C-alpha positions as CSV (number, residue, x, y, z in Angstrom):
1,X,87.4,-40.3,-105.5
2,X,89.8,-38.7,-102.9
3,X,88.5,-36.5,-100.2
4,X,90.7,-34.7,-97.7
5,X,89.9,-32.7,-94.5
6,X,86.2,-32.4,-95.0
7,X,83.3,-32.4,-92.6
8,X,80.2,-34.3,-93.2
9,X,77.3,-33.4,-90.9
10,X,73.8,-34.9,-90.5
11,X,73.8,-36.9,-93.7
12,X,71.4,-39.8,-93.9
13,X,73.2,-42.3,-96.1
14,X,70.2,-44.6,-96.0
15,X,68.5,-42.1,-98.3
16,X,71.6,-40.4,-100.0
17,X,74.1,-42.9,-101.6
18,X,77.5,-42.8,-100.0
19,X,80.2,-41.9,-102.5
20,X,82.8,-44.6,-102.7
21,X,86.5,-43.5,-102.4
22,X,89.3,-42.6,-100.1
23,X,88.7,-40.3,-97.2
24,X,91.6,-38.8,-95.3
25,X,91.4,-36.8,-92.1
26,X,87.6,-36.4,-92.6
27,X,85.0,-36.0,-89.8
28,X,81.5,-37.5,-90.0
29,X,79.1,-36.1,-87.4
30,X,75.5,-37.3,-86.7
31,X,75.4,-39.3,-89.9
32,X,73.3,-42.4,-90.5
33,X,75.2,-45.2,-92.2
34,X,73.0,-48.0,-91.0
35,X,72.8,-50.9,-93.5
36,X,75.0,-48.8,-95.9
37,X,77.8,-50.4,-97.9
38,X,81.3,-48.9,-97.4
39,X,82.8,-51.9,-99.2
40,X,86.2,-51.1,-100.8
41,X,86.4,-47.6,-99.3
42,X,89.5,-46.3,-97.5
43,X,89.3,-44.2,-94.3
44,X,92.6,-42.8,-93.0
45,X,92.8,-40.7,-89.8
46,X,89.0,-40.1,-89.9
47,X,86.6,-39.5,-87.0
48,X,83.0,-40.7,-86.7
49,X,81.1,-38.8,-84.0
50,X,77.6,-39.7,-82.9
51,X,77.0,-41.7,-86.1
52,X,74.8,-44.8,-86.6
53,X,76.9,-47.5,-88.3
54,X,74.7,-50.4,-87.3
55,X,75.0,-53.4,-89.7
56,X,77.2,-51.3,-92.0
57,X,79.0,-53.4,-94.7
58,X,82.8,-53.2,-94.4
59,X,84.0,-55.8,-97.0
60,X,87.6,-54.9,-97.9
61,X,87.2,-51.5,-96.3
62,X,90.4,-49.9,-95.0
63,X,90.2,-48.4,-91.6
64,X,93.5,-46.9,-90.7
65,X,93.8,-44.7,-87.6
66,X,90.0,-44.3,-87.4
67,X,88.3,-43.1,-84.2
68,X,84.7,-43.8,-83.4
69,X,83.1,-41.6,-80.6
70,X,79.6,-42.0,-79.2
71,X,78.6,-44.2,-82.2
72,X,75.9,-46.9,-82.4
73,X,77.5,-49.9,-84.2
74,X,75.4,-52.9,-83.7
75,X,76.3,-56.1,-85.6
76,X,79.4,-54.6,-87.4
77,X,81.7,-57.2,-89.0
78,X,85.1,-55.6,-88.5
79,X,86.6,-59.0,-89.5
80,X,85.6,-58.3,-93.1
81,X,87.8,-55.1,-93.2
82,X,91.1,-55.0,-95.1
83,X,93.8,-56.3,-92.8
84,X,96.6,-54.1,-93.9
85,X,97.0,-51.1,-91.6
86,X,93.8,-51.9,-89.7
87,X,93.8,-49.5,-86.7
88,X,90.7,-48.3,-84.8
89,X,89.7,-46.9,-81.4
90,X,86.4,-46.5,-79.8
91,X,85.0,-44.1,-77.1
92,X,81.5,-44.3,-75.7
93,X,80.3,-46.6,-78.5
94,X,77.7,-49.4,-78.5
95,X,79.3,-52.3,-80.3
96,X,77.0,-55.1,-79.3
97,X,76.9,-58.3,-81.5
98,X,79.8,-57.1,-83.6
99,X,82.7,-59.3,-84.7
100,X,86.4,-58.8,-84.4
101,X,87.2,-62.4,-85.4
102,X,91.0,-62.7,-86.1
103,X,91.4,-58.9,-86.0
104,X,94.7,-57.4,-85.0
105,X,93.9,-54.8,-82.4
106,X,97.2,-54.6,-80.4
107,X,97.6,-51.3,-78.5
108,X,94.1,-50.2,-79.4
109,X,91.9,-48.2,-76.9
110,X,88.3,-49.0,-76.2
111,X,86.8,-46.7,-73.6
112,X,83.3,-46.5,-72.0
113,X,81.8,-48.8,-74.5
114,X,79.3,-51.7,-74.6
115,X,80.6,-54.9,-76.3
116,X,77.8,-57.3,-75.3
117,X,77.8,-60.5,-77.3
118,X,80.8,-59.3,-79.4
119,X,83.1,-61.9,-80.9
120,X,86.8,-61.6,-80.1
121,X,87.7,-65.2,-81.2
122,X,91.3,-65.3,-82.3
123,X,91.6,-61.5,-81.9
124,X,94.9,-60.0,-81.0
125,X,94.4,-57.5,-78.1
126,X,98.0,-57.4,-77.0
127,X,98.6,-54.2,-74.9
128,X,95.1,-53.0,-75.6
129,X,93.4,-50.6,-73.1
130,X,89.9,-51.8,-72.4
131,X,88.6,-49.1,-70.1
132,X,85.2,-49.2,-68.4
133,X,83.7,-51.6,-71.0
134,X,80.8,-54.0,-70.7
135,X,81.7,-57.4,-72.1
136,X,78.5,-59.3,-71.1
137,X,78.3,-62.5,-73.1
138,X,81.3,-61.5,-75.2
139,X,83.2,-64.4,-76.8
140,X,86.9,-64.8,-76.0
141,X,88.3,-67.9,-77.6
142,X,92.0,-68.3,-78.5
143,X,92.2,-64.5,-77.9
144,X,95.5,-62.9,-77.2
145,X,95.2,-60.6,-74.2
146,X,98.8,-60.4,-73.2
147,X,99.5,-57.1,-71.4
148,X,95.9,-56.0,-72.0
149,X,94.4,-53.7,-69.4
150,X,90.9,-54.8,-68.2
151,X,91.1,-53.3,-64.7
152,X,88.0,-51.1,-65.1
153,X,86.0,-53.4,-67.5
154,X,83.3,-55.7,-66.3
155,X,81.0,-58.6,-67.1
156,X,83.6,-60.5,-69.0
157,X,84.0,-64.3,-68.8
158,X,87.1,-65.8,-70.3
159,X,88.9,-69.0,-69.8
160,X,92.6,-68.5,-69.0
161,X,93.3,-72.0,-70.5
162,X,91.8,-71.1,-73.8
163,X,93.1,-67.5,-74.1
164,X,96.5,-65.9,-73.7
165,X,96.5,-63.5,-70.7
166,X,100.2,-63.2,-69.8
167,X,100.8,-60.0,-67.8
168,X,97.2,-58.8,-68.5
169,X,95.8,-56.5,-65.8
170,X,92.7,-57.2,-63.8
171,X,91.1,-56.1,-60.6
172,X,88.5,-57.7,-58.3
173,X,85.6,-58.3,-58.8
174,X,86.3,-58.4,-62.5
175,X,89.0,-61.1,-62.2
176,X,86.3,-63.4,-61.0
177,X,85.3,-63.6,-64.7
178,X,88.4,-65.8,-65.2
179,X,86.8,-68.5,-63.0
180,X,83.3,-68.5,-64.5
181,X,83.8,-71.8,-66.3
182,X,84.1,-73.6,-63.0
183,X,80.6,-72.6,-61.8
184,X,81.8,-72.0,-58.3
185,X,80.6,-69.6,-55.6
186,X,83.1,-67.1,-54.3
187,X,82.4,-65.4,-51.0
188,X,84.5,-62.4,-49.9
189,X,84.4,-63.6,-46.4
190,X,85.0,-61.6,-43.3
191,X,88.0,-59.7,-42.2
């Protein structure tokens, strides 16, 4: 099924089955997708606004140019999405305990979002803008952060020896997260 330029408002897909198919330039507002399977669906240029997508199933789901705004997305496995054309952005979302394992997110934008305990292992975040995001207990392992902008983000802890961070942008006190593995105390001192 192909759907183009439609608005879907206040639909509870935990009660009403989601129609599988291809959705292009559609907007989903205040919809509940929690625990829903979107496996094999294709979303191109779609926007999800104030939706609950917690523990949604994304096996072989195509997300191309999809924007999520003010969505609750706990435990989402983005690593199960179709790789070809994968392109997403997030604004004001709660993405705690989600996984971006091996995802290609170069040049993506994630703004004002919570990514606590989120897995970025082997993720490509080259030139990504990570603006005002909470990365408490997030996992960065063999992650590519070259030219990424983390200047306004906080609570991250990543090992520069185990991640690529060439020309990445940081500010203090956030940059102290690069030294967390050393378990040292850093005092601003006087003057």
